[in-house]
C-alpha positions as CSV (number, residue, x, y, z in Angstrom):
1,M,-201.4,75.1,314.7
2,S,-203.3,78.4,314.7
3,H,-201.5,81.8,314.7
4,D,-202.7,85.0,316.2
5,P,-203.1,87.4,313.3
6,Y,-202.0,90.3,315.5
7,S,-198.9,88.6,316.8
8,P,-195.5,89.5,315.2
9,C,-195.0,87.9,311.9
10,V,-192.9,84.8,312.0
11,C,-190.7,86.1,309.1
12,G,-189.1,88.6,311.5
13,S,-190.2,91.8,309.6
14,G,-191.6,93.3,312.8
15,K,-195.0,93.7,311.3
16,K,-198.2,92.0,312.5
17,L,-198.9,88.6,310.9
18,K,-202.2,89.9,309.4
19,F,-200.5,92.7,307.5
20,C,-197.4,90.6,306.4
21,C,-197.3,86.9,305.6
22,Q,-200.7,85.5,306.7
23,D,-201.7,84.8,303.1
24,I,-198.6,82.7,302.4
25,L,-198.0,81.3,305.9
26,S,-198.9,77.7,305.1
27,E,-196.7,77.7,302.0
28,M,-193.7,79.2,303.8
29,I,-194.0,76.6,306.6
30,R,-193.8,73.9,303.9
31,V,-190.7,75.7,302.4
32,E,-189.1,75.7,305.8
33,K,-189.6,71.9,306.1
34,L,-188.4,71.2,302.6
35,V,-185.4,73.5,302.3
36,E,-182.8,71.2,304.0
37,S,-184.0,67.8,302.8
38,Q,-185.6,68.7,299.5
39,P,-184.2,72.0,298.2
40,D,-185.4,71.5,294.7
41,A,-189.0,71.1,295.9
42,A,-188.6,74.2,298.1
43,E,-187.3,76.1,295.1
44,K,-190.2,75.0,293.0
45,L,-192.7,76.1,295.6
46,L,-191.0,79.5,296.0
47,R,-191.0,80.1,292.3
48,S,-194.7,79.4,292.3
49,L,-195.2,81.9,295.1
50,M,-193.2,84.5,293.2
51,T,-195.7,84.5,290.3
52,K,-198.4,85.9,292.7
53,H,-196.3,87.5,295.5
54,Q,-193.3,89.0,293.8
55,D,-193.4,91.9,296.3
56,K,-193.1,89.6,299.3
57,E,-189.6,90.1,300.7
58,I,-189.5,86.8,302.5
59,V,-190.2,84.9,299.2
60,V,-187.5,86.5,297.2
61,T,-184.9,86.3,300.0
62,Q,-185.6,82.6,300.6
63,L,-185.4,81.9,296.9
64,S,-182.1,83.8,296.5
65,A,-180.7,81.8,299.5
66,I,-181.5,78.5,297.8
67,L,-180.1,79.7,294.5
68,M,-176.9,80.8,296.3
69,R,-176.6,77.4,298.0
70,K,-176.8,75.8,294.6
71,G,-174.1,78.2,293.2
72,N,-176.5,80.1,291.0
73,Y,-175.3,83.5,292.1
74,T,-176.3,85.3,288.9
75,E,-180.0,84.5,289.1
76,A,-180.0,85.2,292.9
77,R,-178.6,88.6,292.2
78,E,-181.1,89.3,289.4
79,Q,-184.0,88.3,291.6
80,L,-182.9,90.6,294.4
81,V,-182.0,93.6,292.2
82,E,-185.4,93.4,290.5
83,F,-187.1,93.3,293.9
84,L,-185.1,96.2,295.2
85,R,-185.9,98.4,292.2
86,R,-189.5,98.3,293.5
87,H,-188.6,98.3,297.2
88,P,-185.2,100.0,297.6
89,D,-185.3,100.2,301.4
90,E,-186.3,96.6,302.3
91,P,-183.5,95.6,304.7
92,R,-183.7,91.8,304.4
93,A,-183.3,92.0,300.6
94,L,-180.4,94.4,300.9
95,L,-178.7,92.1,303.3
96,A,-179.2,89.2,300.9
97,L,-177.9,91.2,298.0
98,A,-174.9,92.2,300.1
99,D,-174.2,88.5,300.8
100,V,-174.3,87.7,297.1
101,C,-172.0,90.6,296.2
102,L,-169.5,89.7,298.8
103,A,-169.3,86.1,297.6
104,T,-168.9,87.1,294.0
105,E,-167.2,90.5,293.9
106,G,-165.5,90.9,297.2
107,F,-165.8,93.7,299.7
108,A,-164.1,96.5,297.8
109,A,-166.7,96.3,295.0
110,S,-169.6,95.6,297.4
111,K,-169.0,98.1,300.2
112,R,-171.8,100.5,299.2
113,I,-174.5,97.9,299.2
114,V,-173.0,96.3,302.3
115,H,-173.0,99.6,304.3
116,R,-176.5,100.4,303.2
117,A,-177.6,97.0,304.3
118,F,-175.9,97.5,307.6
119,Q,-177.6,100.8,308.2
120,L,-181.1,99.6,307.3
121,G,-180.8,96.1,308.7
122,A,-178.9,96.3,312.0
123,R,-182.0,96.9,314.1
124,Q,-184.2,94.2,312.7
125,Y,-181.7,91.6,311.5
126,P,-178.5,92.0,313.7
127,N,-177.6,88.3,313.2
128,S,-177.5,88.8,309.4
129,V,-175.2,91.8,309.9
130,S,-173.0,89.8,312.2
131,M,-172.6,87.0,309.5
132,L,-171.7,89.6,306.8
133,A,-169.2,91.2,309.1
134,T,-167.6,87.9,309.8
135,R,-167.3,87.2,306.1
136,I,-165.7,90.7,305.6
137,A,-163.2,90.0,308.4
138,G,-162.1,86.9,306.5
139,Q,-161.6,88.8,303.3
140,M,-159.7,91.5,305.2
141,A,-157.4,88.8,306.7
142,Q,-156.5,87.6,303.2
143,R,-155.5,91.2,302.3
144,G,-153.5,91.6,305.5
145,C,-155.6,94.5,306.9
146,A,-155.3,93.7,310.6
147,M,-157.2,96.8,311.9
148,A,-160.1,96.0,309.6
149,V,-160.2,92.3,310.6
150,R,-160.3,93.3,314.3
151,E,-163.1,95.9,313.9
152,H,-165.3,93.7,311.7
153,L,-164.9,90.8,314.2
154,A,-165.9,93.2,317.0
155,L,-168.9,94.3,315.0
156,A,-169.9,90.7,314.5
157,V,-169.7,90.2,318.2
158,R,-171.9,93.2,319.0
159,M,-174.5,92.1,316.5
160,S,-174.7,88.5,317.7
161,E,-176.1,86.6,320.7
162,G,-176.2,83.2,322.3
163,E,-173.9,80.5,321.1
164,R,-172.9,82.4,318.0
165,R,-171.8,85.3,320.2
166,N,-169.7,83.0,322.4
167,S,-168.1,81.4,319.3
168,L,-167.2,84.9,317.9
169,L,-165.8,86.0,321.2
170,M,-163.4,83.0,321.0
171,Q,-162.5,83.9,317.5
172,L,-161.8,87.5,318.5
173,A,-159.7,86.4,321.5
174,N,-157.7,84.1,319.2
175,F,-157.1,87.1,316.8
176,E,-156.0,89.3,319.7
177,S,-153.5,86.7,320.9
178,Q,-151.7,86.5,317.6
179,R,-148.2,87.9,318.3
180,T,-147.4,88.2,314.6
181,I,-150.0,91.0,314.4
182,P,-148.8,94.4,315.9
183,F,-150.3,94.6,319.3
184,P,-151.9,98.1,318.8
185,F,-154.0,96.5,316.0
186,R,-155.1,93.7,318.3
187,G,-157.3,95.8,320.5
188,R,-159.8,98.6,320.5
189,L,-158.8,102.0,319.0
190,A,-161.0,105.0,319.9
191,L,-162.1,108.0,317.9
192,L,-160.8,111.3,319.4
193,K,-163.1,114.0,320.7
194,A,-162.9,116.9,318.3
195,E,-163.5,120.6,319.1
196,L,-166.3,121.7,316.8
197,G,-169.1,124.2,316.4
198,E,-172.7,123.2,317.1
199,E,-173.7,122.2,313.6
200,Q,-170.4,120.4,313.0
201,Q,-170.9,118.5,316.2
202,K,-174.1,117.1,314.8
203,E,-172.3,116.0,311.6
204,E,-169.6,114.4,313.7
205,L,-172.1,112.6,315.8
206,R,-173.6,111.2,312.6
207,A,-170.1,109.9,311.6
208,R,-169.8,108.2,315.0
209,R,-173.2,106.6,314.7
210,V,-172.6,105.1,311.3
211,S,-169.1,104.0,312.4
212,Q,-170.7,102.1,315.3
213,L,-172.7,100.2,312.7
214,G,-169.5,99.2,310.8
215,C,-170.2,101.7,308.0
216,W,-166.7,103.2,307.8
217,E,-166.8,104.5,304.3
218,P,-169.8,106.7,305.0
219,A,-168.1,107.8,308.2
220,A,-164.9,108.6,306.4
221,I,-167.0,110.7,303.9
222,L,-168.5,112.7,306.7
223,Y,-165.1,113.3,308.4
224,T,-163.7,114.4,305.0
225,R,-166.5,117.0,304.7
226,L,-165.7,118.2,308.3
227,I,-162.0,118.5,307.4
228,E,-162.9,120.7,304.5
229,Q,-164.3,123.1,307.0
230,Q,-161.5,122.6,309.6
231,P,-158.4,121.5,307.8
232,N,-156.1,122.0,310.8
233,N,-158.2,119.9,313.2
234,G,-155.9,117.0,314.2
235,A,-158.7,114.9,315.9
236,L,-160.7,114.9,312.6
237,W,-157.7,113.7,310.6
238,H,-157.1,111.0,313.3
239,N,-160.7,109.8,313.1
240,L,-160.7,109.9,309.3
241,G,-157.5,107.7,309.4
242,L,-159.1,105.2,311.7
243,C,-162.3,104.9,309.6
244,Q,-160.2,104.4,306.5
245,A,-158.1,101.7,308.2
246,W,-161.2,99.9,309.4
247,D,-162.5,100.1,305.9
248,G,-159.3,98.4,304.6
249,R,-157.9,101.5,302.9
250,I,-154.5,101.3,304.5
251,E,-152.5,103.8,302.3
252,E,-155.1,106.5,302.7
253,A,-155.3,105.8,306.4
254,A,-151.5,106.1,306.9
255,K,-151.5,109.5,305.1
256,A,-154.4,110.8,307.3
257,L,-152.8,109.6,310.5
258,H,-149.4,111.2,309.6
259,K,-151.3,114.4,309.0
260,A,-153.1,114.1,312.3
261,A,-149.8,113.5,314.2
262,D,-148.5,116.8,312.7
263,L,-151.5,118.7,314.0
264,I,-152.3,117.1,317.4
265,E,-150.9,119.3,320.2
266,D,-150.7,116.7,323.0
267,Y,-147.3,115.0,322.6
268,D,-148.4,111.4,323.7
269,T,-151.5,111.4,321.6
270,A,-149.5,112.7,318.6
271,V,-146.9,109.9,319.2
272,E,-149.5,107.2,319.4
273,T,-151.2,108.5,316.2
274,E,-147.8,108.7,314.4
275,T,-147.0,105.1,315.6
276,L,-150.2,103.8,314.0
277,A,-149.2,105.6,310.8
278,Q,-145.7,104.1,310.8
279,L,-147.1,100.6,311.5
280,L,-149.4,100.9,308.5
281,D,-146.5,102.1,306.4
282,F,-144.7,98.8,307.3
283,D,-147.7,96.9,306.0
284,I,-147.7,98.7,302.6
285,A,-143.9,98.7,302.3
286,G,-144.1,96.4,299.2
287,D,-140.5,95.7,298.1
288,D,-139.2,96.8,301.5
289,S,-140.0,93.5,303.1
290,Y,-138.7,89.9,303.4
291,G,-140.4,86.6,303.8
292,V,-140.1,83.0,304.9
293,V,-140.3,80.4,302.0
294,Q,-140.5,76.6,301.8
295,Q,-138.9,74.5,299.1
296,T,-139.4,70.8,298.6
297,I,-136.6,68.5,297.4
298,K,-137.4,64.8,296.5
299,V,-134.8,62.2,297.3
300,T,-134.2,58.6,296.2
301,S,-133.5,56.9,299.6
302,L,-134.7,58.0,303.0
303,S,-132.3,55.8,305.0
304,Q,-129.3,57.0,303.0
305,L,-130.4,60.6,303.4
306,L,-130.6,60.4,307.2
307,T,-127.1,58.8,307.2
308,V,-125.4,61.6,305.2
309,L,-127.2,64.3,307.1
310,D,-126.2,62.8,310.5
311,A,-122.6,62.6,309.3
312,D,-122.3,66.2,308.2
313,S,-121.6,68.7,311.0
314,R,-123.5,71.5,309.2
315,F,-126.8,69.7,309.8
316,A,-127.9,69.2,313.4
317,R,-130.8,66.7,314.2
318,V,-133.2,68.3,316.6
319,Q,-135.7,66.8,319.0
320,S,-139.3,67.5,317.9
321,S,-142.7,66.8,319.3
322,D,-143.7,66.2,315.7
323,D,-141.3,63.3,315.3
324,E,-143.0,60.4,313.7
325,A,-146.1,62.5,313.4
326,A,-148.5,62.6,310.4
327,R,-148.7,65.5,308.0
328,D,-150.8,66.2,305.0
329,D,-147.8,65.5,302.8
330,G,-146.6,62.3,304.7
331,R,-145.1,61.1,307.9
332,V,-142.4,63.2,309.6
333,V,-139.3,61.0,310.0
334,A,-136.7,63.5,311.4
335,E,-136.0,67.2,311.6
336,Y,-132.7,69.0,311.2
337,E,-131.3,72.5,311.4
338,L,-128.8,73.8,308.8
339,L,-126.2,75.8,310.8
340,T,-124.0,78.8,309.9
341,H,-121.0,77.0,311.2
342,D,-120.0,74.0,313.3
343,I,-121.0,73.7,317.0
344,P,-117.9,74.7,319.1
345,E,-116.3,71.7,320.9
346,D,-115.1,73.9,323.8
347,G,-118.7,75.0,324.7
348,D,-118.0,78.7,324.0
349,L,-121.5,80.2,324.2
350,D,-120.5,83.2,322.1
351,S,-119.7,80.9,319.2
352,I,-122.9,79.0,319.1
353,P,-124.1,79.0,315.5
354,D,-127.3,80.5,314.1
355,V,-129.9,78.4,312.1
356,V,-130.0,79.1,308.4
357,A,-132.8,76.7,307.6
358,D,-135.2,74.2,309.2
359,I,-135.4,70.9,307.4
360,T,-138.2,68.4,307.8
361,I,-137.7,64.9,306.4
362,V,-141.0,63.4,305.2
363,E,-141.9,59.9,304.1
364,P,-145.1,59.6,301.9
365,E,-148.0,57.6,303.2
366,G,-149.1,54.6,301.2
367,A,-147.6,52.6,298.4
368,D,-148.3,55.3,295.7
369,G,-147.3,58.2,297.9
370,G,-144.3,59.1,295.7
371,E,-140.7,59.7,296.6
372,P,-139.6,60.8,300.2
373,G,-138.4,64.3,300.4
374,A,-137.2,67.2,302.5
375,L,-139.1,70.4,303.3
376,I,-136.6,73.2,303.6
377,V,-137.8,76.4,305.3
378,A,-135.6,79.5,305.3
379,L,-135.7,83.3,304.8
380,D,-136.1,84.2,301.1
381,T,-132.5,85.7,301.3
382,D,-131.1,82.4,302.6
383,I,-133.1,79.8,300.7
384,D,-130.7,79.5,297.7
385,A,-127.7,78.9,300.0
386,A,-129.8,76.4,302.0
387,L,-130.8,74.5,298.9
388,A,-127.2,74.5,297.7
389,A,-125.9,73.1,301.0
390,F,-128.5,70.4,301.1
391,R,-127.8,69.3,297.5
392,D,-124.1,69.4,298.2
393,V,-124.4,66.9,301.1
394,C,-127.0,64.7,299.4
395,G,-125.3,64.4,296.0
396,E,-127.2,62.0,293.7
397,L,-129.7,61.3,296.5
398,A,-131.4,64.6,295.6
399,L,-133.7,64.5,292.6
400,A,-133.8,67.3,290.1
401,S,-136.5,69.9,290.8
402,D,-139.5,70.2,288.5
403,D,-142.0,73.0,288.0
404,D,-144.2,71.8,290.8
405,D,-141.4,72.2,293.4
406,K,-141.1,76.0,293.3
407,P,-140.6,77.9,296.6
408,V,-143.8,78.6,298.5
409,K,-144.0,81.8,300.5
410,L,-145.2,81.1,304.0
411,S,-145.1,84.6,305.5
412,Q,-144.1,88.2,304.8
413,M,-142.6,90.7,307.3
414,P,-141.5,94.4,307.1
415,Q,-137.8,94.8,306.5
416,I,-137.4,96.7,309.7
417,C,-138.1,93.4,311.6
418,R,-135.1,91.7,310.0
419,A,-132.6,93.1,312.5
420,F,-134.6,91.3,315.3
421,D,-135.2,88.0,313.4
422,W,-132.7,85.4,314.3
423,K,-132.7,81.8,315.5
424,I,-129.8,80.5,317.6
425,H,-129.2,76.7,317.5
426,H,-130.3,75.2,320.8
427,A,-127.5,72.7,321.3
428,D,-128.1,69.8,323.8
429,E,-125.4,71.0,326.1
430,I,-127.0,74.5,326.4
431,G,-129.7,74.8,329.0
432,A,-132.8,76.9,328.3
433,S,-131.5,79.5,330.8
434,Q,-128.3,80.0,328.9
435,Y,-130.2,80.0,325.6
436,R,-132.4,82.9,326.9
437,T,-129.2,84.7,328.0
438,L,-127.8,84.4,324.4
439,N,-131.0,85.8,323.0
440,K,-131.1,88.7,325.4
441,N,-127.5,89.6,324.6
442,R,-128.3,89.5,320.9
443,L,-131.3,91.7,321.6
444,T,-129.1,94.3,323.5
445,T,-126.8,94.5,320.4
446,A,-129.8,94.8,318.0
447,L,-131.3,97.6,320.0
448,S,-128.0,99.5,320.0
449,D,-127.6,99.0,316.3
450,W,-131.2,100.2,315.8
451,L,-130.2,103.7,317.0
452,D,-127.9,104.1,313.9
453,Q,-130.2,102.4,311.4
454,P,-131.6,104.8,308.7
455,M,-135.4,104.8,308.6
456,K,-138.0,106.0,306.0
457,A,-140.2,107.3,308.8
458,L,-137.3,109.7,309.8
459,N,-136.6,110.8,306.2
460,D,-133.8,108.2,305.9
461,E,-132.0,109.4,309.0
462,S,-131.2,107.2,311.9
463,P,-132.9,107.8,315.3
464,A,-129.6,109.1,316.7
465,E,-129.3,111.6,313.8
466,A,-132.9,112.7,313.8
467,A,-132.9,113.2,317.6
468,K,-130.5,116.2,317.1
469,D,-133.5,118.1,315.6
470,A,-136.2,119.0,318.2
471,N,-138.8,119.2,315.4
472,N,-138.5,115.4,315.0
473,L,-139.6,114.7,318.6
474,V,-143.0,113.1,317.7
475,Q,-141.6,111.0,314.9
476,I,-138.7,109.7,317.1
477,G,-141.1,109.0,319.9
478,A,-143.3,107.0,317.5
479,A,-140.2,105.2,316.1
480,V,-139.4,104.0,319.7
481,L,-143.0,102.9,320.3
482,S,-142.9,101.1,316.9
483,L,-139.7,99.5,318.1
484,E,-141.6,98.1,321.1
485,V,-144.2,96.7,318.7
486,I,-141.6,95.1,316.5
487,C,-139.8,93.5,319.4
488,N,-143.1,92.1,320.7
489,R,-143.9,90.8,317.2
490,M,-140.6,89.0,317.2
491,G,-141.0,87.5,320.7
492,Y,-139.2,90.1,322.9
493,D,-140.5,92.7,325.3
494,P,-137.5,94.8,326.4
495,D,-137.6,97.8,328.6
496,L,-136.9,100.7,326.3
497,S,-136.2,103.3,329.0
498,D,-132.5,103.4,328.1
499,V,-133.3,103.9,324.4
500,R,-135.5,106.8,325.2
501,S,-132.9,108.3,327.5
502,R,-130.1,108.0,324.8
503,L,-132.4,109.7,322.3
504,G,-133.4,112.4,324.7
505,I,-137.2,111.9,324.4
506,P,-139.6,112.0,327.3
507,S,-141.2,108.9,328.8
508,P,-144.9,108.5,328.1
509,K,-147.1,110.6,330.4
510,P,-149.2,108.4,332.8
511,L,-152.9,108.1,332.0
512,E,-155.6,109.3,334.3
513,I,-158.0,106.4,334.6
514,D,-161.3,106.8,336.3
515,E,-162.3,104.2,338.8
516,Q,-165.4,103.4,336.7
517,Q,-163.5,103.0,333.5
518,S,-163.2,99.6,331.9
519,I,-159.7,98.4,331.1
520,T,-161.2,96.7,328.0
521,S,-162.0,100.1,326.6
522,L,-158.4,101.2,326.8
523,P,-156.4,100.9,323.5
524,P,-153.4,98.5,323.9
525,I,-151.2,101.3,322.5
526,Q,-151.8,103.1,325.7
527,F,-151.1,100.2,328.1
528,G,-147.5,101.4,328.7
529,R,-148.9,104.6,330.2
530,V,-151.0,102.8,332.9
531,T,-149.9,103.4,336.5
532,M,-150.7,100.0,338.2
533,S,-150.8,101.3,341.7
534,E,-153.7,103.7,340.8
535,L,-156.0,101.0,339.5
536,T,-158.8,99.5,341.5
537,D,-158.6,95.7,342.3
538,E,-161.0,95.0,339.5
539,Q,-159.0,97.0,337.0
540,V,-155.8,95.3,338.0
541,I,-157.5,91.9,337.4
542,D,-158.8,93.1,334.0
543,F,-155.4,94.4,333.1
544,V,-153.7,91.1,333.9
545,N,-156.2,89.3,331.7
546,R,-155.7,91.8,328.8
547,V,-151.9,91.7,328.8
548,T,-151.9,87.9,329.2
549,L,-154.1,87.7,326.0
550,L,-151.9,90.2,324.2
551,R,-148.7,88.3,325.3
552,H,-146.8,91.4,326.4
553,Q,-144.2,90.0,328.9
554,L,-143.0,93.3,330.4
555,L,-146.5,94.6,331.0
556,L,-147.6,91.2,332.4
557,E,-144.6,91.3,334.8
558,Q,-145.7,94.8,336.1
559,A,-149.4,93.8,336.4
560,I,-148.8,90.4,338.1
561,E,-146.5,92.0,340.7
562,E,-149.3,94.5,341.5
563,L,-151.9,91.7,341.7
564,I,-149.7,89.5,344.0
565,G,-149.3,92.5,346.3
566,R,-153.0,93.0,346.8
567,P,-154.5,90.2,349.0
568,E,-158.1,91.3,348.4
569,A,-157.6,91.4,344.6
570,L,-155.9,87.9,344.8
571,D,-159.1,86.6,346.5
572,K,-161.0,87.5,343.3
573,F,-158.5,86.0,341.0
574,P,-157.5,82.3,340.8
575,A,-154.6,82.3,343.2
576,M,-152.8,79.3,341.5
577,R,-153.1,81.0,338.1
578,A,-151.6,84.2,339.5
579,H,-148.6,82.4,341.0
580,L,-148.1,80.4,337.8
581,L,-148.2,83.6,335.7
582,R,-145.6,85.1,338.0
583,A,-143.5,81.9,337.7
584,S,-143.6,82.1,333.9
585,V,-142.4,85.7,333.9
586,A,-139.7,84.9,336.4
587,R,-138.6,82.0,334.2
588,E,-138.3,84.2,331.1
589,N,-136.2,86.6,333.2
590,N,-134.0,83.6,334.3
591,D,-134.9,84.2,337.9
592,L,-135.3,80.6,338.8
593,A,-135.2,81.2,342.5
594,L,-138.3,83.5,342.2
595,A,-140.0,80.9,339.9
596,S,-139.4,78.2,342.6
597,Q,-141.0,80.4,345.2
598,C,-144.0,81.0,343.0
599,F,-144.5,77.2,342.7
600,A,-144.3,76.9,346.5
601,D,-146.9,79.7,346.8
602,A,-149.1,77.9,344.3
603,R,-148.9,74.7,346.3
604,E,-149.9,76.5,349.4
605,A,-152.9,78.1,347.5
606,V,-154.3,74.7,346.6
607,E,-153.6,73.0,349.9
608,D,-157.3,72.6,350.7
609,A,-158.5,72.1,347.1
610,P,-160.6,69.0,346.5
611,D,-158.1,67.5,344.1
612,A,-155.0,68.9,345.8
613,F,-152.9,65.7,345.1
614,R,-153.3,65.9,341.4
615,T,-152.8,69.7,341.3
616,K,-149.6,69.5,343.3
617,L,-148.4,66.8,340.9
618,E,-149.0,69.2,338.1
619,L,-147.1,71.9,339.9
620,D,-144.2,69.7,340.7
621,I,-143.9,68.7,337.0
622,R,-144.0,72.3,336.0
623,E,-141.3,73.2,338.5
624,L,-139.1,70.3,337.3
625,S,-139.5,71.7,333.7
626,C,-138.5,75.1,334.9
627,R,-135.5,73.9,336.9
628,L,-134.3,71.8,334.0
629,D,-133.6,75.2,332.2
630,D,-130.4,75.1,334.3
631,P,-129.0,71.5,334.3
632,S,-126.4,72.5,336.9
633,D,-129.1,73.6,339.4
634,P,-128.1,72.0,342.7
635,E,-131.8,71.7,343.7
636,L,-132.6,69.4,340.8
637,S,-131.4,66.3,342.6
638,K,-133.5,67.1,345.7
639,L,-136.6,67.8,343.5
640,L,-136.2,64.6,341.5
641,G,-135.9,62.6,344.7
642,A,-139.0,64.2,346.1
643,L,-140.9,63.4,342.9
644,R,-139.7,59.8,343.0
645,D,-140.7,59.3,346.6
646,R,-144.0,61.1,346.4
647,Y,-145.4,59.7,343.2
648,F,-143.7,56.7,341.6
649,L,-145.6,54.1,343.8
650,K,-148.9,55.9,343.5
651,I,-148.8,56.8,339.8
652,P,-146.2,54.5,338.1
653,E,-146.6,56.2,334.7
654,I,-145.2,59.4,336.1
655,E,-141.7,57.9,336.0
656,D,-141.9,57.6,332.2
657,V,-143.0,61.2,332.0
658,I,-140.1,62.5,334.1
659,R,-137.6,60.3,332.2
660,E,-138.8,61.7,328.9
661,E,-138.6,65.3,330.3
662,L,-135.0,64.7,331.4
663,A,-134.0,63.3,328.0
664,N,-135.7,66.1,326.1
665,S,-133.9,68.7,328.2
666,G,-130.4,67.2,327.7
667,C,-130.2,66.1,331.3
668,S,-129.8,62.3,330.9
669,H,-127.0,62.5,333.5
670,L,-129.8,63.0,336.1
671,L,-131.6,59.7,335.3
672,D,-129.6,58.0,338.1
673,E,-131.5,60.1,340.6
674,L,-134.6,58.1,339.8
675,E,-133.1,54.7,340.4
676,A,-132.9,54.8,344.3
677,A,-135.7,53.0,346.1
678,P,-138.6,55.3,347.0
679,A,-138.6,56.3,350.6
680,G,-140.9,54.2,352.7
681,A,-140.7,51.1,350.4
682,G,-140.2,48.1,352.7
683,E,-140.1,50.3,355.8
684,G,-143.8,50.7,356.6
685,G,-146.2,53.3,355.2
686,V,-147.9,52.7,351.9
687,W,-148.4,49.0,350.9
688,T,-148.8,48.0,347.3
689,P,-149.7,44.6,345.9
690,G,-146.7,42.2,345.6
691,A,-144.7,44.0,348.4
692,E,-144.2,42.6,351.9
693,K,-146.4,44.1,354.6
694,P,-144.6,46.9,356.4
695,A,-143.4,45.9,359.9
696,G,-143.7,48.0,363.0
697,E,-147.0,49.6,362.2
698,A,-150.3,48.9,360.7
699,S,-150.2,48.7,357.0
700,K,-152.2,51.0,354.8
701,L,-153.6,50.4,351.3
702,W,-153.2,53.4,349.1
703,V,-156.2,54.6,347.2
704,P,-156.4,57.2,344.5
705,G,-156.5,60.8,345.9
706,Q,-154.5,59.8,349.0
707,D,-151.5,62.1,349.6
């Protein structure tokens, strides 16, 4: 195959083939064919080329790639360093060296070469920049630098295309949906506009440009120089803090953001900046944290263990979807919860016990799998008591621990989250609706207690004490916004209007959003300042999608109500999804009547859909699951009868699904509702094989899809 000497070189350098790789084209084509199937032969050919073409970038980078694949990082680095001494600005070699350094030394030690590679290689080799950014995001995740993870993933997306871009978008969406990460860190954060002189504006523009390329250390250096000229410019301190956080320098970032909050004049911007600083402080708290740990205890007899656990009222066996499931360490046989006290016999909801530890009983796979055991998971403050209680009930069944059975830390949380970290035992006689009520009552108490809890962010004063000094207004406002983040992290999204009122701090000022502004460009920390009624239909739809991804229940409730009230917007959004989102919010609020209406609206929305029968079946099952939250719901019998009559003859396996749903929900007393003969059986209507033909009218044979 001939190649036009004036066409772009196939190596991707951007040069014409004649002035780049024409003299080694045939050899490089052979290398490309050999590299996967015969890497040693490809390496030998590249080493031969190096003797004559040591200044060819493609040769040295291809050779270094093969050496890295073989684990020979030292020689790969030497080859690249030697080449870059002669050609210090060759982007592909810089990118290859950055890859070697990241793999061997980590980001902190490699960032200068990485950022130089980003600046010189982004235009010609964006995909290589994307791959490096993804690797850095992984390293930042291991260090717990959430802001840096998010920005490096976003950079990787910007620099990619095609299938890789789609894959990275999914990875970014997965990150942004992780509720264990503070929600302000799960979305975009914007640099503030700074009031500067003409020359300083040019320098600040340089900082923004290198920041856009993911070079946050150089950007931070530029902002530091500007701060030396304008030390009281809050926007510059804010931007410095963001660049440091994106670069993984959390402690420096927190200090810069605290300083920015002191200097920024706009109250809401200052509060948001101080909130970011406080959230970063939580991440660097060190000893001021707690964790979840797991301890393994081996036992001599699995059957005897289950017997003694079932007989002890401190241990409650729980229904689990993982029951009889396979794990890496064996087959799950049963799961228990260790309770703070016995379950009250009189059904007093206020006396329902908390869970001290979760216990999974595992049977090893295979003949040589070892002894069966129990995996005990508890807070680090509770693990000793949980182990003692387990050994107490097991007696000689529990084997002595060895050095391999030390507690394993599963997660770490800021200490301030502890007041909102509880687990109430879900007894069979308690419906999910009552369970949610118990949690909301507990949350109300925790919020009230929070007002009197001393905090480092408030100089060891409680919010109630600090609120007496007007100079603390920004810090208290940030503490309340941090409280919202903490609650969301722990699975709650309360309305904090009452907390703000009791502390005497103003509500956030509504944002002014232009009709052309994209909601995706809005930082999540500002979502609470959005006035839904002032958004366009497209913006409302985007907002619903964003808060659904972020899993913020209160904001979703506000957004979905706005969407439902706009028929034209609803035409652009899957109507069934909108009604189901509204039903899920209503269910969380224990408004089962509204949830039922949402299911009815969803059925109406799919009335003319091609697969309406199957879709309505799905909706009916969802409504049943919702109504089972309250086992005393008088509409349950009616719904079960409708499901029986509508589906059992057409789809017999549905009966097993519903029976399992009733059993799992502690509603076995409703099983009798499924025993009555379906309406129409033996009375005309649908005929099934084995039944007598209906009298009085022509018989019909049911076929799939018939309603």
